[in-house]
All heavy atoms as an XYZ file, in Angstrom:
761
protein
N      -4.484    166.110    117.296
C      -3.180    166.683    117.538
C      -2.586    167.131    116.198
O      -2.733    166.453    115.188
C      -2.294    165.631    118.210
C      -0.905    166.141    118.522
S       0.141    164.928    119.373
C      -0.459    165.130    121.020
N      -1.909    168.237    116.183
C      -1.237    168.768    114.989
C       0.193    168.215    114.958
O       0.984    168.469    115.861
C      -1.244    170.293    115.043
C      -0.860    170.971    113.763
C      -1.061    172.486    113.814
N      -0.702    173.103    115.080
C      -1.546    173.441    116.048
N      -2.838    173.239    115.922
N      -1.122    174.000    117.172
N       0.499    167.460    113.911
C       1.770    166.735    113.840
C       2.506    167.078    112.552
O       1.912    167.162    111.480
C       1.506    165.219    113.912
C       0.803    164.886    115.231
C       2.800    164.434    113.765
C       0.318    163.463    115.351
N       3.820    167.238    112.682
C       4.701    167.505    111.540
C       5.588    166.282    111.332
O       6.189    165.777    112.282
C       5.564    168.737    111.820
C       6.515    169.186    110.722
C       5.747    169.621    109.473
C       7.394    170.327    111.229
N       5.658    165.803    110.083
C       6.449    164.623    109.757
C       7.466    164.974    108.674
O       7.103    165.485    107.621
C       5.557    163.456    109.261
C       6.401    162.229    108.933
C       4.478    163.119    110.278
N       8.740    164.694    108.952
C       9.762    164.790    107.912
C       9.993    163.375    107.400
O       9.760    162.401    108.107
C      11.090    165.367    108.448
O      11.710    164.413    109.313
C      10.871    166.681    109.166
N      10.428    163.253    106.164
C      10.655    161.924    105.597
C       9.361    161.203    105.261
O       9.324    159.985    105.133
N       8.302    161.951    105.090
C       6.981    161.360    104.859
C       6.871    160.639    103.518
O       5.983    159.804    103.354
C       5.904    162.441    104.944
N       7.738    160.918    102.581
C       7.663    160.273    101.274
C       8.296    158.879    101.282
O       8.096    158.105    100.350
C       8.343    161.141    100.211
N       9.014    158.553    102.337
C       9.650    157.238    102.426
C       8.681    156.169    102.886
O       7.520    156.440    103.221
N       9.166    154.940    102.938
C       8.318    153.816    103.318
C       7.790    153.964    104.743
O       6.588    153.871    104.994
C       9.099    152.500    103.175
C       8.315    151.303    103.595
C       7.337    150.787    102.767
C       8.536    150.701    104.825
C       6.588    149.682    103.158
C       7.805    149.602    105.224
C       6.825    149.088    104.395
N       8.680    154.193    105.692
C       8.265    154.320    107.088
C       7.435    155.585    107.289
O       6.386    155.563    107.937
C       9.487    154.302    108.028
C       9.080    154.585    109.465
C      10.218    152.967    107.935
N       7.899    156.696    106.718
C       7.179    157.961    106.881
C       5.773    157.918    106.319
O       4.826    158.393    106.955
N       5.607    157.341    105.147
C       4.268    157.282    104.542
C       3.351    156.348    105.334
O       2.157    156.611    105.468
C       4.347    156.858    103.074
O       4.910    155.569    102.943
N       3.917    155.291    105.900
C       3.116    154.395    106.751
C       2.649    155.134    108.002
O       1.492    155.008    108.420
C       3.932    153.166    107.145
O       4.247    152.401    106.008
N       3.555    155.899    108.597
C       3.187    156.685    109.773
C       2.109    157.713    109.429
O       1.134    157.877    110.171
C       4.412    157.389    110.357
C       4.112    158.343    111.516
C       3.557    157.594    112.723
C       5.364    159.129    111.884
N       2.266    158.392    108.313
C       1.282    159.404    107.894
C      -0.105    158.779    107.764
O      -1.091    159.321    108.273
C       1.717    160.078    106.571
C       0.559    160.829    105.919
C       2.895    161.004    106.814
N      -0.189    157.625    107.121
C      -1.493    156.961    106.979
C      -2.086    156.606    108.345
O      -3.280    156.776    108.585
C      -1.363    155.718    106.091
C      -1.252    156.054    104.611
C      -1.378    154.830    103.720
N      -0.258    153.908    103.863
C       0.937    154.070    103.277
N       1.148    155.121    102.504
N       1.892    153.182    103.440
N      -1.247    156.127    109.258
C      -1.725    155.772    110.598
C      -2.221    157.017    111.337
O      -3.261    157.000    111.983
C      -0.596    155.099    111.373
C      -0.886    154.826    112.846
C      -2.007    153.810    113.073
N      -1.710    152.524    112.523
C      -1.209    151.497    113.180
N      -0.929    151.622    114.458
N      -0.995    150.358    112.566
N      -1.461    158.101    111.260
C      -1.859    159.337    111.943
C      -3.181    159.873    111.394
O      -4.045    160.310    112.154
C      -0.761    160.390    111.825
C       0.545    160.079    112.554
C       1.617    161.084    112.165
C       0.345    160.037    114.060
N      -3.328    159.832    110.081
C      -4.578    160.288    109.468
C      -5.750    159.404    109.893
O      -6.853    159.903    110.133
C      -4.455    160.312    107.943
C      -3.570    161.416    107.368
C      -3.385    161.210    105.868
C      -4.125    162.796    107.663
N      -5.516    158.109    110.002
C      -6.596    157.192    110.402
C      -7.055    157.470    111.830
O      -8.181    157.143    112.202
C      -6.165    155.738    110.264
O      -5.289    155.351    111.311
N      -6.187    158.100    112.596
C      -6.541    158.455    113.976
C      -6.995    159.910    114.087
O      -7.037    160.475    115.178
C      -5.358    158.187    114.888
C      -5.070    156.695    114.976
C      -4.014    156.375    115.950
N      -3.861    154.931    116.010
C      -3.122    154.312    116.883
N      -2.473    155.005    117.799
N      -3.030    153.008    116.872
N      -7.286    160.503    112.924
C      -7.873    161.848    112.849
C      -6.950    162.979    113.307
O      -7.423    164.028    113.743
C      -9.199    161.913    113.621
C     -10.232    160.912    113.143
C     -10.635    161.087    111.686
O     -10.699    162.235    111.207
O     -10.876    160.063    111.018
N      -5.630    162.787    113.203
C      -4.704    163.858    113.530
C      -4.607    164.826    112.352
O      -4.869    164.459    111.205
C      -3.313    163.301    113.841
C      -3.271    162.516    115.110
N      -3.416    163.089    116.358
C      -3.115    161.192    115.326
C      -3.337    162.161    117.283
N      -3.161    160.986    116.685
N      -4.234    166.047    112.643
C      -3.946    167.039    111.605
C      -2.469    166.839    111.245
O      -1.587    167.110    112.059
C      -4.162    168.453    112.141
C      -3.811    169.540    111.149
C      -3.937    170.932    111.758
O      -4.716    171.133    112.705
O      -3.214    171.827    111.257
N      -2.214    166.363    110.041
C      -0.854    165.972    109.663
C      -0.291    166.926    108.615
O      -0.926    167.202    107.593
C      -0.813    164.519    109.129
C       0.612    164.116    108.776
C      -1.413    163.551    110.151
N       0.917    167.396    108.899
C       1.676    168.233    107.977
C       2.964    167.503    107.668
O       3.551    166.848    108.537
C       2.003    169.590    108.618
C       0.779    170.401    108.887
N       0.364    171.405    108.041
C      -0.126    170.347    109.896
C      -0.745    171.937    108.527
N      -1.061    171.306    109.660
N       3.413    167.608    106.426
C       4.639    166.931    106.016
C       5.594    167.927    105.384
O       5.175    168.902    104.758
C       4.350    165.762    105.042
C       3.470    164.710    105.706
C       3.723    166.244    103.743
N       6.882    167.669    105.586
C       7.924    168.458    104.944
C       8.520    167.576    103.859
O       9.008    166.477    104.141
C       9.035    168.872    105.933
C      10.110    169.665    105.215
C       8.452    169.675    107.081
N       8.461    168.056    102.624
C       9.000    167.313    101.489
C       9.947    168.200    100.697
O       9.709    169.407    100.574
C       7.869    166.861    100.556
C       6.790    165.966    101.147
C       5.678    165.770    100.127
C       7.373    164.636    101.574
N      10.996    167.582    100.184
C      11.834    168.302     99.224
C      11.050    168.415     97.921
O      10.203    167.580     97.617
C      13.131    167.547     98.960
C      14.091    167.552    100.104
C      15.315    166.776     99.720
N      14.857    165.480     99.205
C      15.498    164.361     99.345
N      16.643    164.329     99.947
N      15.019    163.235     98.863
N      11.352    169.430     97.172
C      10.689    169.624     95.878
C      10.854    168.378     95.004
O       9.949    167.986     94.281
C      11.272    170.846     95.172
C      10.589    171.217     93.884
C      11.175    172.478     93.274
N      11.260    173.566     94.229
C      10.318    174.491     94.435
N       9.217    174.431     93.728
N      10.474    175.443     95.308
N      12.001    167.712     95.109
C      12.295    166.550     94.265
C      11.744    165.235     94.821
O      11.861    164.198     94.173
C      13.810    166.408     94.090
O      14.430    166.177     95.348
N      11.126    165.257     95.996
C      10.609    164.019     96.602
C       9.451    163.452     95.802
O       8.543    164.183     95.401
C      10.122    164.262     98.028
O      11.177    164.581     98.874
N       9.463    162.153     95.625
C       8.328    161.477     95.003
C       7.169    161.474     95.985
O       7.347    161.213     97.169
C       8.704    160.034     94.648
O       7.541    159.328     94.264
N       6.005    161.747     95.488
C       4.811    161.734     96.334
C       3.984    160.473     96.107
O       2.854    160.357     96.566
C       3.968    162.978     96.074
C       4.553    164.223     96.766
C       4.516    165.416     95.836
N       4.821    166.656     96.527
C       6.037    167.184     96.607
N       7.073    166.552     96.094
N       6.243    168.337     97.212
N       4.554    159.508     95.402
C       3.848    158.298     95.012
C       3.247    157.560     96.209
O       2.091    157.148     96.180
C       4.787    157.364     94.240
C       4.153    156.113     93.654
C       3.075    156.486     92.651
C       5.220    155.263     92.982
N       4.013    157.419     97.291
C       3.510    156.694     98.460
C       2.435    157.477     99.225
O       1.750    156.922    100.073
C       4.657    156.375     99.415
C       5.594    155.314     98.903
C       6.610    154.953     99.979
N       7.458    153.875     99.557
C       8.742    154.004     99.253
N       9.324    155.193     99.342
N       9.447    152.959     98.878
N       2.298    158.753     98.919
C       1.346    159.608     99.642
C       0.136    160.008     98.809
O      -0.714    160.755     99.285
C       2.059    160.887    100.109
C       3.182    160.717    101.113
C       3.932    162.028    101.294
C       2.635    160.219    102.429
N       0.070    159.526     97.597
C      -0.921    160.039     96.648
C      -2.350    160.016     97.208
O      -3.096    160.986     97.044
C      -0.808    159.319     95.276
C      -1.394    157.926     95.292
C      -1.415    160.158     94.192
N      -2.742    158.950     97.904
C      -4.111    158.892     98.429
C      -4.297    159.794     99.646
O      -5.424    160.125     99.999
C      -4.521    157.447     98.760
C      -3.943    156.895    100.048
C      -2.506    156.388     99.945
O      -1.891    156.455     98.857
O      -1.992    155.930    100.973
N      -3.197    160.215    100.270
C      -3.268    161.048    101.475
C      -3.173    162.544    101.184
O      -3.567    163.357    102.025
C      -2.117    160.698    102.428
S      -2.074    158.989    102.945
N      -2.637    162.907    100.046
C      -2.325    164.307     99.756
C      -3.476    165.281    100.015
O      -3.250    166.355    100.579
C      -1.800    164.460     98.329
C      -0.376    163.950     98.116
C      -0.017    163.983     96.634
C       0.625    164.748     98.937
N      -4.718    164.927     99.667
C      -5.802    165.888     99.925
C      -6.026    166.190    101.410
O      -6.596    167.217    101.752
C      -7.041    165.199     99.324
C      -6.502    164.221     98.342
C      -5.187    163.763     98.900
N      -5.543    165.323    102.286
C      -5.759    165.498    103.723
C      -4.520    166.005    104.450
O      -4.528    166.145    105.668
C      -6.196    164.170    104.329
C      -7.517    163.689    103.740
C      -7.935    162.331    104.238
N      -7.981    162.277    105.689
C      -7.871    161.150    106.392
N      -7.716    159.998    105.775
N      -7.926    161.175    107.710
N      -3.456    166.279    103.718
C      -2.194    166.699    104.324
C      -1.921    168.171    104.114
O      -2.299    168.749    103.096
C      -1.019    165.933    103.702
C      -0.944    164.437    103.914
C       0.223    163.868    103.123
C      -0.813    164.108    105.382
N      -1.195    168.744    105.044
C      -0.584    170.045    104.833
C       0.808    169.743    104.286
O       1.618    169.116    104.971
N       1.063    170.096    103.062
C       2.349    169.792    102.423
C       3.187    171.062    102.378
O       2.739    172.099    101.889
C       2.156    169.226    100.999
C       3.496    168.974    100.336
C       1.327    167.947    101.035
N       4.420    170.955    102.896
C       5.332    172.087    102.954
C       6.630    171.671    102.285
O       7.247    170.685    102.686
C       5.588    172.491    104.412
C       4.326    172.709    105.171
N       3.699    173.935    105.219
C       3.538    171.853    105.883
C       2.589    173.825    105.940
N       2.479    172.575    106.352
N       7.034    172.402    101.259
C       8.281    172.089    100.567
C       9.430    172.832    101.229
O       9.378    174.055    101.382
C       8.182    172.469     99.091
C       7.304    171.537     98.305
C       7.350    171.808     96.811
O       8.020    172.772     96.376
O       6.697    171.054     96.074
N      10.422    172.076    101.638
C      11.602    172.679    102.261
C      12.734    171.657    102.287
O      12.494    170.457    102.352
C      11.289    173.133    103.684
N      13.941    172.161    102.243
C      15.134    171.356    102.446
C      15.482    171.485    103.926
O      15.611    172.600    104.437
C      16.271    171.895    101.567
C      17.527    171.060    101.657
O      17.833    170.525    102.757
O      18.220    170.937    100.644
N      15.625    170.379    104.620
C      15.854    170.427    106.060
C      17.185    171.055    106.442
O      17.387    171.397    107.605
C      15.752    169.024    106.661
C      14.366    168.400    106.610
C      14.380    167.029    107.253
C      13.336    169.291    107.266
N      18.076    171.241    105.482
C      19.335    171.923    105.790
C      19.211    173.437    105.626
O      20.158    174.161    105.897
C      20.481    171.392    104.913
O      20.194    171.653    103.536
C      20.686    169.896    105.123
N      18.053    173.909    105.212
C      17.786    175.338    105.052
C      17.073    175.829    106.313
O      15.858    175.679    106.466
C      16.928    175.566    103.812
C      16.601    177.017    103.553
O      16.734    177.868    104.474
O      16.179    177.315    102.420
N      17.831    176.389    107.235
C      17.295    176.801    108.540
C      16.119    177.758    108.416
O      15.127    177.644    109.145
C      18.399    177.427    109.383
C      17.960    177.807    110.770
C      19.086    178.397    111.599
O      20.259    178.333    111.184
O      18.770    178.933    112.670
N      16.199    178.697    107.493
C      15.117    179.664    107.310
C      13.835    178.968    106.873
O      12.755    179.251    107.390
C      15.530    180.738    106.279
O      16.716    181.380    106.734
C      14.428    181.763    106.080
N      13.956    178.049    105.938
C      12.781    177.318    105.447
C      12.170    176.448    106.542
O      10.948    176.398    106.701
C      13.155    176.466    104.240
N      13.011    175.774    107.313
C      12.512    174.920    108.395
C      11.821    175.768    109.454
O      10.732    175.425    109.934
C      13.649    174.077    109.010
C      13.176    173.346    110.261
C      14.196    173.085    107.983
N      12.430    176.885    109.817
C      11.827    177.784    110.800
C      10.472    178.273    110.314
O       9.497    178.319    111.081
C      12.762    178.975    111.088
O      13.987    178.475    111.616
C      12.136    179.949    112.066
N      10.380    178.615    109.042
C       9.116    179.095    108.462
C       8.041    178.012    108.576
O       6.908    178.287    108.975
C       9.319    179.491    106.999
C       8.098    180.121    106.364
C       8.305    180.579    104.917
N       9.616    181.139    104.653
C      10.533    180.578    103.842
N      10.260    179.458    103.209
N      11.700    181.155    103.643
N       8.389    176.773    108.247
C       7.419    175.674    108.327
C       6.959    175.462    109.764
O       5.763    175.372    110.048
C       7.997    174.367    107.744
C       7.079    173.186    108.040
C       8.231    174.495    106.249
N       7.904    175.404    110.695
C       7.561    175.160    112.101
C       6.702    176.296    112.656
O       5.719    176.054    113.356
C       8.825    174.935    112.951
C       8.499    174.900    114.432
C       9.529    173.647    112.525
N       7.042    177.521    112.316
C       6.243    178.667    112.793
C       4.847    178.682    112.167
O       3.882    179.105    112.802
C       6.965    179.974    112.505
S       8.403    180.242    113.555
N       4.732    178.235    110.950
C       3.433    178.177    110.274
C       2.572    177.056    110.848
O       1.403    177.264    111.162
C       3.631    177.950    108.750
O       4.358    179.055    108.214
C       2.295    177.811    108.034
N       3.154    175.882    110.992
C       2.401    174.703    111.439
C       2.150    174.719    112.949
O       1.084    174.344    113.403
C       3.135    173.405    111.028
C       2.454    172.175    111.616
C       3.242    173.305    109.516
N       3.153    175.150    113.704
C       3.089    175.124    115.175
C       2.708    173.727    115.672
O       1.693    173.529    116.345
C       2.129    176.177    115.684
C       2.598    177.601    115.328
C       1.679    178.644    115.818
N       1.272    178.294    117.184
C       0.710    179.113    118.026
N       0.478    180.331    117.674
N       0.362    178.724    119.229
N       3.536    172.729    115.320
C       3.193    171.344    115.661
C       3.234    171.070    117.159
O       4.009    171.670    117.896
C       4.273    170.536    114.942
C       5.439    171.467    114.866
C       4.840    172.835    114.675
N       2.376    170.152    117.563
C       2.389    169.671    118.943
C       3.350    168.490    119.078
O       3.777    168.164    120.183
C       0.984    169.257    119.352
C       0.002    170.437    119.324
C      -1.421    169.975    119.449
O      -1.859    169.727    120.588
O      -2.084    169.853    118.397
N       3.655    167.845    117.960
C       4.616    166.738    117.928
C       5.308    166.732    116.571
O       4.717    167.144    115.565
C       3.909    165.402    118.152
N       6.552    166.288    116.575
C       7.334    166.186    115.339
C       7.916    164.778    115.258
O       8.503    164.284    116.221
C       8.482    167.216    115.299
C       9.345    167.019    114.047
C       7.950    168.636    115.365
N       7.742    164.148    114.109
C       8.390    162.875    113.814
C       9.432    163.157    112.741
O       9.084    163.481    111.606
C       7.378    161.844    113.296
C       6.426    161.351    114.341
C       5.211    161.979    114.532
C       6.754    160.252    115.129
C       4.319    161.526    115.490
C       5.861    159.790    116.092
C       4.648    160.427    116.273
N      10.711    163.059    113.112
C      11.804    163.322    112.173
C      12.278    161.996    111.591
O      13.054    161.266    112.198
C      12.941    164.047    112.891
C      14.146    164.296    112.035
N      14.057    164.627    110.700
C      15.464    164.270    112.330
C      15.281    164.789    110.214
N      16.136    164.566    111.186
N      11.764    161.666    110.405
C      12.093    160.404    109.753
C      12.910    160.603    108.478
O      13.267    159.625    107.830
C      10.805    159.635    109.428
C       9.925    159.317    110.638
C       8.621    158.672    110.187
C      10.657    158.437    111.627
N      13.197    161.849    108.135
C      14.013    162.112    106.951
C      15.434    161.621    107.220
O      15.941    161.757    108.333
C      14.031    163.607    106.629
N      16.044    161.060    106.209
C      17.397    160.557    106.394
C      18.191    160.621    105.095
O      17.632    160.594    104.014
C      17.388    159.109    106.933
O      18.718    158.727    107.260
C      16.810    158.141    105.929
N      19.459    160.719    105.260
C      20.401    160.585    104.155
C      21.438    159.601    104.661
O      21.897    159.698    105.798
C      21.062    161.924    103.813
C      22.172    161.778    102.788
C      21.876    161.796    101.426
C      23.482    161.575    103.177
C      22.883    161.637    100.484
C      24.485    161.413    102.232
C      24.184    161.438    100.899
O      25.175    161.272     99.968
N      21.792    158.640    103.847
C      22.790    157.645    104.239
C      22.228    156.243    104.329
O      22.936    155.308    104.663
N      20.967    156.104    104.024
C      20.330    154.796    104.084
C      20.582    153.926    102.871
O      20.275    152.744    102.873
N      21.166    154.504    101.860
C      21.475    153.753    100.635
C      22.984    153.666    100.470
O      23.723    154.547    100.902
C      20.866    154.453     99.414
C      19.376    154.508     99.472
C      18.814    155.116     98.197
N      17.362    155.111     98.277
C      16.601    156.119     97.944
N      17.133    157.223     97.475
N      15.301    156.034     98.055
N      23.422    152.621     99.844
C      24.862    152.403     99.634
C      25.509    153.604     98.929
O      26.631    153.976     99.235
C      25.082    151.132     98.818
C      26.515    150.682     98.733
C      26.652    149.357     98.004
N      25.851    148.296     98.579
C      26.271    147.472     99.527
N      27.478    147.597     99.997
N      25.482    146.532     99.989
N      24.774    154.245     98.022
C      25.323    155.377     97.270
C      25.396    156.661     98.103
O      26.039    157.621     97.717
C      24.479    155.627     96.025
O      23.163    155.991     96.392
N      24.757    156.696     99.265
C      24.731    157.883    100.118
C      25.771    157.724    101.227
O      25.458    157.332    102.344
C      23.329    158.072    100.710
C      22.271    158.285     99.662
C      20.859    158.316    100.220
O      20.617    157.772    101.315
O      19.992    158.891     99.539
N      27.022    158.057    100.885
C      28.118    157.773    101.822
C      28.892    159.006    102.282
O      29.882    158.881    103.000
C      29.088    156.776    101.180
O      29.610    157.308     99.976
N      28.447    160.181    101.915
C      29.119    161.416    102.315
C      28.847    161.666    103.806
O      27.744    162.041    104.197
C      28.602    162.572    101.467
C      29.245    163.910    101.788
O      29.698    164.112    102.933
O      29.277    164.765    100.887
N      29.853    161.453    104.640
C      29.694    161.531    106.093
C      29.234    162.916    106.536
O      28.372    163.048    107.412
C      31.007    161.128    106.808
C      30.885    161.308    108.311
C      31.366    159.697    106.472
N      29.774    163.952    105.949
C      29.372    165.313    106.317
C      27.900    165.530    106.004
O      27.150    166.071    106.826
C      30.239    166.353    105.582
O      31.602    166.132    105.929
C      29.825    167.766    105.955
N      27.476    165.091    104.846
C      26.062    165.259    104.472
C      25.157    164.423    105.379
O      24.053    164.846    105.716
C      25.849    164.886    103.011
C      24.455    165.194    102.558
C      24.310    165.188    101.071
N      22.921    165.392    100.741
C      22.387    165.071     99.596
N      23.132    164.556     98.638
N      21.114    165.270     99.370
N      25.602    163.244    105.786
C      24.827    162.422    106.712
C      24.611    163.188    108.010
O      23.494    163.268    108.524
C      25.530    161.072    106.977
C      25.473    160.190    105.727
C      24.899    160.354    108.174
C      26.331    158.935    105.807
N      25.664    163.781    108.544
C      25.565    164.543    109.792
C      24.650    165.749    109.622
O      23.745    165.990    110.430
C      26.947    164.990    110.261
C      26.977    165.877    111.507
C      26.458    165.098    112.708
C      28.377    166.397    111.759
N      24.863    166.518    108.569
C      24.068    167.724    108.340
C      22.592    167.398    108.126
O      21.712    168.011    108.713
C      24.631    168.533    107.136
C      23.682    169.636    106.720
C      25.990    169.102    107.482
N      22.311    166.392    107.313
C      20.916    166.050    106.998
C      20.188    165.385    108.150
O      19.034    165.669    108.414
C      20.867    165.112    105.790
O      21.361    165.740    104.653
N      20.852    164.485    108.834
C      20.167    163.669    109.835
C      20.165    164.277    111.237
O      19.239    164.031    111.998
C      20.789    162.280    109.901
C      20.689    161.550    108.577
O      19.914    161.928    107.713
N      21.487    160.541    108.404
N      21.190    165.036    111.559
C      21.284    165.574    112.909
C      21.090    167.086    112.923
O      20.216    167.605    113.614
C      22.635    165.205    113.570
C      22.724    165.777    114.960
C      22.810    163.688    113.594
N      21.869    167.787    112.157
C      21.820    169.248    112.190
C      20.639    169.831    111.420
O      20.228    170.939    111.689
C      23.129    169.816    111.629
C      24.400    169.368    112.362
C      25.629    169.955    111.677
C      24.356    169.750    113.820
N      20.090    169.069    110.500
C      19.005    169.564    109.660
C      17.784    170.002    110.426
O      17.062    170.872    109.985
N      17.536    169.422    111.563
C      16.355    169.793    112.348
C      16.737    170.353    113.707
O      15.917    170.436    114.604
C      15.443    168.593    112.547
S      14.543    168.199    111.042
N      17.991    170.749    113.867
C      18.443    171.244    115.168
C      17.846    172.598    115.468
O      17.420    173.325    114.644
C      19.966    171.346    115.173
């Protein structure tokens, strides 16, 4: 199955990516340019990596049209840290970012 994962650089996302790869799925990830790839380093050769900001509708549309995923796991989040308290940004990033 062709799967697209947002938030793949995080703890939960990278764990999911490894599990999906172990089950022989075709996995594509959406990462911000500034995202650390440390948790994905052993997986990178087997991933389709797409750089995009989820609040950029054009970029997200381009990724989805390119990948044509059969399933999407939206694990990207803003607001999970004490320092991430901007309510508008939480709404835009977590809900509207993939609308």
